[in-house]
C-alpha positions, 0 to 999 in steps of 0.5 A: 504560510498556508492560506488560512481557512484552507486544508492542509492536505490536497488530492490532486485528481478527482478519480477513485485514488483521489477520493480514497485518499480524501476519505482516509485523511477525512476520517482522521479528522483532517480537511482535505481538497479534492482538486480537479485540475481540468477546466470544465463547463459548469454542468461537467463540474457539477456532474464530477462533483456528484459523482465524487460526493456520491462515492465517498458517501457510499463508501462511508455508508458501507463502514456505517453498515459494518458498525465502524462508524454511526450516520453522524460520524459518516456525515462529519467525515464526508464533511471534511473533503473540499471539492476544488474546481480548476479555477480555485485550485491555485489557492489550494494547492498554495495552501497544502503542506502535502500533496498527492498527485493522482491523475491519469497514468500518462506522461503527458497528464503527470507532466500537466498536472505537475505544471499546475502543482509546480506554479502554485505550491509552496516551496516547503510543501512536500509532493508525492505521486500516487503512480503504480506504474512510472518510476519515481526518477521519471517523474522527479525531473518534471518536479521543481525541487525534486528533493521534496518529491517522492512517489506513494503507492496506496492500497485499495481500498486507500481509506482501509488498507494501512500500508503505503509504499513510499518510493524515493529517488536518489536526491529525495531529501531524508527529511522530506522522508521522515516528515512524509512517514510522520504524517502518514503514521498520524492519520494511521497509515503504516509507510513502507519504503523501497527504492526506485524499483518497478513494482514497489514491494506489494505489487511485484509480489502479488502479480507473481502470485496471481499469475501463477494462480491462473496458470494453474487454473489453465493447466487444470491443476486446480479450480478457481474455489480451490486456489481461494480456499487454499490462499485465504486459509493457507497462504494468506493466513500464515503470511498474515501472521508472518512476514514473507522474508520472516518466514524464509527464516522462520522455515530456513533458507535451505527449504527454500533452496531445495523447493526452488530446485525441484520446482525448477526442474519440474515446473518452470526453470525460470520462474523458480530458480532460487536467487543467488542470495538465497544460494549464498546464504545456504552455502555460508550456513545462514539458514534462518532462525536455526542457524542464528542468523539468515535475513534477520540477525537473531543473536541474543534473542530468546528463541522460544518466546519468539516462537510463542509469539509467532504462534500467537499471531497464527492462532489469532488469524486462525481464531479471526477466520473462525477456524480454530476449534477447542480440544475434543472433551472425549477420545473419539472412536 
């Protein structure tokens, strides 16, 4: 049983990630402990607490300025965050059913944090790390009862972006994963699951795009402004309406195959050669929507309705961006 009156959720580490997680839970109506494990003087603790409060207050003020919440709601949300110093950490850790470790990205810092967590957390508590760089398999060895442990990667701002990436290791209990997904969905998040691979899903994809954009600037292929215009209203708009893999199927694996062949020859073979799975799909005639199967199976699906749905999604993004215009009433000369 959790200690009566203490929050069910805890973020260990009072830095930027912990503060963003605290806002996400507080926004959803939950009280959450923002825990600092480092022993500090009273003065140092008050400074850290004031910095954390100021950042959380400023973030909520930004939402209020945009009309998402009002001032009274901002104050209520901020009031749900409990700031916990090291002396009071044991009780806060013992009360939590879901904990997020967010200390600095070193194995030493992680090991020290999990030593505290292991000694004080409940046996049935779900433990997660918000690391962006250390594999879940490496951290699982630091956790007592590792079957209740997984990595959880939040996308900044943590209180705005809905996706959270859950990276499991081989011994993660499926029931723990299900509980974690349900808890995150209950606060409006959209959990996605991946294996113990470097880069999760989003960072692995976006690193390639960002590096290629920088290369284009370096090569003089396009300016930063033109690249950003193209990605916001071309690439980004399309991928906001269609998932990346869905986009392959929608256009056809053969299109990707041929485009990769051309760019691998003209730009860089290592960066643009299609993976073997795409070559196999083309050889097997599994081209996507137009052949009835690709990464997804379209057998029995109303293809016309699906195409209209994709068009509707795309038009919705265009209208949101203010780029959709009504047709002209008269023929132009």
